[in-house]
DOZALUM-978753 format. One record per residue (C-alpha): y, x, z; residue in one letter. Coordinates in steps of 0.5 Angstrom, whole numbers, padded with zeros to 4 digits, always signed. Each point is the difference from the previous one (the first is absolute). Last residue first. Layout:
BEGIN
YXZa...
END
This chain:
BEGIN
-0010-0003-0061r+0004+0007-0002t+0001+0000-0007d+0008+0002+0001n-0002+0004+0005r+0003+0000+0007l-0001-0007+0002h-0007+0001+0004n+0003+0005+0004l+0005-0005+0003p+0007+0003+0000h+0005-0003+0005w+0007+0002+0002a+0001-0008+0001r+0007+0000-0004s-0003+0003-0006n-0002+0006-0004g-0006+0001-0006q-0006+0002-0001w-0004-0001-0006a+0001+0005-0005r-0004+0004+0006l-0001+0006-0007r+0007+0004+0002l-0002+0001+0007a+0004-0003+0005v+0003+0003+0008i+0003-0006+0004s+0006+0000+0003w+0003-0005+0005r+0007-0001+0004l+0001-0005+0005p+0006-0004-0001q+0007+0003+0003a+0003+0002+0005i-0001-0007+0005p+0003+0000+0008i-0004-0005+0004f+0002-0003+0006a+0006+0000-0002a+0001-0007+0005d+0006-0002-0006a-0005+0001-0006t-0006-0002+0004l+0004-0007+0002a+0002-0001-0008a-0007+0002-0003d-0003-0005+0005a+0004-0005-0002e-0001+0000-0007a-0007+0000+0002i+0000-0007+0003r+0004-0002-0006r-0006+0002-0004a-0005-0003+0004r+0005-0007+0001a+0000+0000-0008p-0008+0002+0000l-0003-0005+0005d-0002-0001+0008p+0003+0006+0002a-0005+0004+0004d+0001+0007-0002r+0008+0000-0002g+0000-0002+0007a-0003+0005+0004e+0004+0004-0004v+0006-0005+0003l-0003+0001+0007v+0001+0008-0001r+0006+0001-0002a+0003-0004+0006a-0006+0004+0005d+0004+0007-0003s-0005+0004-0004c-0005+0005+0000p-0005+0001-0004a+0005-0006-0004c+0001+0003-0007a-0008-0001-0001n+0002-0008+0001a+0007+0001-0004v-0004+0004-0006f-0007-0004+0000w+0004-0007+0000r+0005+0002-0006g-0006-0002-0004s-0004+0003-0005d-0006+0002+0001y-0004+0007+0004p+0007+0004+0001a-0001+0007+0000v+0002+0005+0006a+0004+0006+0002d+0002-0002+0008i+0004+0005+0002l+0000+0000+0008r+0006+0001+0004l+0001+0000+0007d-0007+0004+0001a-0007+0001+0004d-0005+0004-0005d-0004-0003-0005g+0004+0002-0007a+0002+0008+0004a+0007+0001+0004v+0006+0003-0004r+0006+0000+0006v+0008-0003-0002a+0006+0001+0003d+0006-0004+0002a+0007+0002-0004g+0001-0005-0007i-0002+0006-0003a-0007+0002+0003r-0002-0007-0002i+0001+0001-0007a-0002+0007+0000e-0007-0003+0004a+0000-0005-0005v+0000+0006-0006y-0005+0005+0002a-0004-0006+0003w-0001-0002-0007v+0000+0007-0004i-0005+0001+0006t-0005-0007-0001s+0001+0003-0007g-0004+0007+0001p-0005-0004+0003g-0002-0003+0007a+0002-0007+0003p+0006-0001+0003l+0002-0002+0007a+0007+0000+0002l+0002+0002+0007r+0008-0003+0001l+0004+0005+0006v+0007-0004+0002p+0005+0005+0002a+0002+0001+0007a+0003-0003+0005g-0002-0007+0000h+0006-0005+0000e+0005+0006-0004r-0006+0003-0005r-0002-0008-0001w+0007-0001-0003a+0001+0006-0004a-0007-0001-0003v+0003-0009-0002s+0006+0004-0002a-0004+0006-0004r-0003-0007-0005a+0005-0002-0001s+0004+0007-0003s-0007+0000-0003r+0001-0006-0005r+0006+0001-0001a-0002+0007-0003e-0006-0003-0003l+0004-0006-0004t+0001-0006+0004l-0002-0007-0005p-0007+0000+0004a+0003+0000+0007w-0002-0007+0002a-0007+0001-0002p-0001-0004-0007q-0007-0006+0001a-0003-0001-0006p+0001-0006-0005p-0001-0007+0001v-0006-0005+0002a-0005+0006+0001s-0006+0000-0005d+0002+0007-0002i+0007+0001+0000q+0000+0007-0001a-0002+0006+0004p+0001-0003+0005l+0001+0004+0007l+0007+0003-0003t+0003+0007-0002e-0003+0002-0004v+0000+0007-0004p-0004+0001-0007a-0005+0006-0002w+0002+0002-0007d+0003+0006+0002p-0007+0003+0004n+0000+0002+0007l+0007+0003+0001a+0003-0006-0003a-0005-0005+0004t+0004+0004+0006l+0008+0000-0003g+0000-0006-0002k-0002-0003+0007r+0005+0004+0004d-0002-0003+0007i+0006+0001+0005a+0001-0009-0001m-0008-0001+0002a+0000+0004+0006v+0008-0004+0003a-0004-0006-0003a-0006+0002+0006r+0006+0001+0006g+0005-0005-0003a-0007-0005+0001p-0002+0002+0007e-0005+0003+0003a+0000+0006-0004l+0004+0005+0003f-0005-0002+0006g-0006-0004+0000e-0001-0005-0007r-0006+0004-0002r-0004+0000-0006s+0005-0001-0004v-0002+0000-0007a+0002+0005-0005l+0000+0000-0006g-0004-0002-0007f-0003-0006-0001l-0003-0005-0006g+0000+0000-0006l-0003+0006-0005a+0003+0002-0008s-0006+0003+0000d+0001+0007-0004m-0005+0005-0004r+0000+0007-0001i-0004+0002-0006n+0005+0000-0005a+0005+0003+0004p-0006+0008+0000a-0002+0001+0007i+0003+0007+0003g-0003-0001+0007a+0005+0002+0003a+0004-0006-0004g-0005-0004+0003v+0000+0003+0007i+0007-0004+0001p-0004-0006+0000w-0004+0001+0005d+0003-0004+0007a+0004-0004-0006f-0007-0004-0002t-0006+0002-0004g-0005-0005+0000g-0004+0002-0006l-0001+0006-0003i-0004-0001-0007l-0004+0004-0005d-0003+0006+0004s-0003+0007-0001q+0005+0002-0005g+0002+0005+0004d+0007-0003+0002k-0004-0007+0002f-0003+0005+0004r+0005+0003+0002s+0005-0006+0002l-0006-0004+0003a+0000+0007+0006a+0007-0002+0000a+0000-0007+0002a-0005+0001+0005r-0008-0004-0003e-0004-0006-0001g-0005+0002-0005r-0002-0006-0004l-0004+0002-0008l+0000-0007-0004i-0004-0002-0005t+0001-0003-0007e+0001+0008-0003e-0006+0001+0001p-0003-0006-0004a-0004-0006+0005p-0007+0000+0000g-0005-0004-0005e-0007-0001+0004d+0000-0007+0002d+0005-0003-0007a+0008-0001+0002a+0001-0008-0002e+0000-0003+0007p+0006+0007+0001g-0002+0006+0005p+0004+0003+0006v+0003+0004-0002p-0002+0007+0002r+0004+0003+0006l-0001+0008+0000l+0002+0002+0008m+0003+0007+0002g-0002+0007-0002r-0003+0002+0007a-0005-0005-0002n+0000-0008-0002t-0004-0004-0004r+0000-0007-0004a+0005-0002+0004i+0001-0008-0004r+0006-0002-0004f+0004-0006-0002p-0005-0002+0005g-0003-0005+0004s+0002+0003+0008g-0003+0004+0006k+0001+0001+0007g-0005-0004+0002d+0001-0006-0003r+0008+0002-0005t+0005-0005-0002v+0007+0003-0001a+0005-0003+0003l+0003+0007+0003e-0001+0003-0007p+0006-0005-0003q-0001-0005-0005a-0001-0007+0006f+0008+0002+0003l+0002+0000-0008q-0003-0007+0000l+0003-0002+0005l+0007+0000-0002d+0001-0006-0001p-0001-0003+0007r+0001-0007+0002p-0001-0001+0007r-0006-0002+0004k-0005+0004-0005l-0007-0003-0002r-0004+0005-0004v-0005-0003-0004e-0007+0003-0003i-0004-0002-0006v-0006+0003-0002q-0005-0002+0005p+0003-0007+0001t+0007-0002+0004m-0001+0007+0005e+0006-0001+0005v+0007+0006+0002i+0003-0004+0006e+0008+0000+0001d+0002+0006-0003i+0007+0001+0002v-0002+0006+0003a+0000+0005-0006i+0005+0004+0002f-0001+0003+0007p-0008+0001-0003s+0003+0004-0005l-0002+0006+0004a-0008-0002+0001n-0001+0002+0007r-0002-0007+0000s+0000-0004+0008d+0004-0007-0002a-0005+0000-0006a+0002+0001-0006i-0003+0005-0003a-0007-0003+0002r+0001-0006-0003r+0002+0004-0006l-0008+0003+0001a-0003-0006+0002r+0002-0004-0006v-0002+0005-0005v-0007+0000+0003q+0000-0008+0000t+0003+0000-0008a-0006+0005-0003t+0000+0006-0002v-0006+0003-0004p-0006+0003+0003e+0000+0007-0005g+0000+0006+0006d+0007+0002-0002s+0003-0008+0002w+0000-0005-0007q+0005-0004-0003a-0001-0006-0004e+0007-0004-0001s+0003-0004+0007l+0005-0006+0000r+0005+0000+0004f+0004-0005+0003i+0007+0002+0004f+0003-0007+0003s+0006+0000+0004r+0005+0002-0006g+0002-0008-0002d-0008-0002+0002d-0002+0003-0006i+0000+0008-0002v-0006+0001-0005i-0005+0005-0001w-0004+0005-0005r-0005+0005-0001e+0000+0002+0008a-0004+0006+0001l+0005+0003-0002g+0005-0003-0005p+0008+0004-0003e+0006-0002+0003i+0005+0007-0002q+0002+0006+0002g+0000+0003-0007a-0007+0003+0001a-0002-0006+0002d-0001-0002+0007f-0006-0004+0004r-0002-0007+0001v-0005-0004+0005l-0001+0007+0003g-0003+0007-0003q-0004+0005+0002a-0002+0007-0003t+0006+0002-0003a+0006-0003+0004g-0004+0003+0006l+0000+0007-0003l+0008-0001-0001v+0001-0003+0007r-0005+0006+0003d+0004+0006-0004p+0006-0004+0003n-0002+0000+0007t-0002-0007+0003l+0005-0002+0005t-0006-0005+0005g-0007+0000+0001r+0000-0007-0004n+0000+0003-0008p-0006+0004+0002d+0000+0006-0006g-0005+0005-0001t+0004+0005+0002e+0004+0006-0005l+0003+0006+0004a+0007-0001+0002g+0006-0001-0005g+0002+0000-0007i-0006-0003-0004a-0002+0006-0006s-0004-0004-0006v-0005+0003-0006a+0000-0003-0005v-0008+0000-0003p+0000+0004-0006a+0000-0001-0007d+0008+0000+0000d+0000+0008+0000k+0005+0001+0006r+0007+0002-0002q+0001+0007+0000g+0006+0003+0006s-0001+0007-0001s+0002+0005+0006g+0006+0002+0001c+0002-0007+0004a-0006+0002+0005a+0004+0006+0003l+0006-0004+0003a-0006-0004+0001l-0003+0005+0005a+0006+0002+0002f+0003-0008+0003l-0008-0001+0003p+0002+0007+0004l+0007-0002+0003l-0002-0004+0006r-0004+0006+0002n+0007+0004+0000m
END
């Protein structure tokens, strides 16, 4: 019964006012997730609210604009030389929150810490290509690579690679105060601003970290302008909240949404068993049950990207759903004859009504082929674990590396070969080979691309959907710095 209370509260809120806030007030932002902290990029995986806060108060050498494209951050410009093996950045005149200038020495030290072998930075496995970071002059640093990586700037733009000193960054915002209402962020003043000139109220941000139900209720009551970080898990609540369609925005995010085979034992020890689960799922029914516009997928790679060939298709792709399930039933029946009982698969899912819908469709699929399923919490031991992640950069290498968790020894060798490829053509071939091997191995069961949503007030005219599902707080208004 307690699980229904947030939905009941939202249904009541839907009957109230949904008037937009005035344009002379701070932009109130809710980031879905836990409470806000200071956000240390080297402590491990960051929560969504901490990523939003870190992206607002600290910047890397570059950062993302509203469309998810690269723009200057600490570096005002850069060049790429040595056939893509050297990036040279010229730093702008940035300042820390205490007014001290940001120096090349400090930037080099922070980035070296992020790429260190013992770093807990979530992106460290994908920046192992960096060979050395050196200070060339007080304003210029060089990043030397072991191999060419054209997508390196997309990694440097992630909040996890923001440059901080003592836990604080250089903007584009600074924390003015923190209280029960949230964190008030003020834009870093430009060099032309007068000493006594402060930002207009609408240039400031009031940032909160909270649950989706609370954020939607706040927006419906006219107390908020923006909700960031919505996923499939909470998507059904949006309908219960009665949010106007004009305020609901979706991202065309690229990433992984599907089931990772976390325990290759029992029925899932062989590719036939893993493929049986993949064949059983009614992807069209599952995605349509959450959102009619959410398209299902059956391949690991969403597109060719930087692979040498188009995405590998599973052998069962041409079959109808009923034909797929018939083949899967045969695999389960063979298992039952050998082991005397039906396989029971534990499926780990996060909390939320969207997860319950996914669970219903996957459990029905598994039971339809003669096996059984048990739902467990996201952090519990499981045979299958839902993966819902947006790709931080445009490379099939990220997809194959994350799908191999675990995978066969042969597939793992090919995944590592893509990382160590000496040039881009060889990298493309290794990615294609790894994609084909993982597809044949059925190490990952694709279902769709990640579903990402935001709730956006009409006064935030500069908000744009993008494949990163990333929306920097300094790009919400046309007149934002």
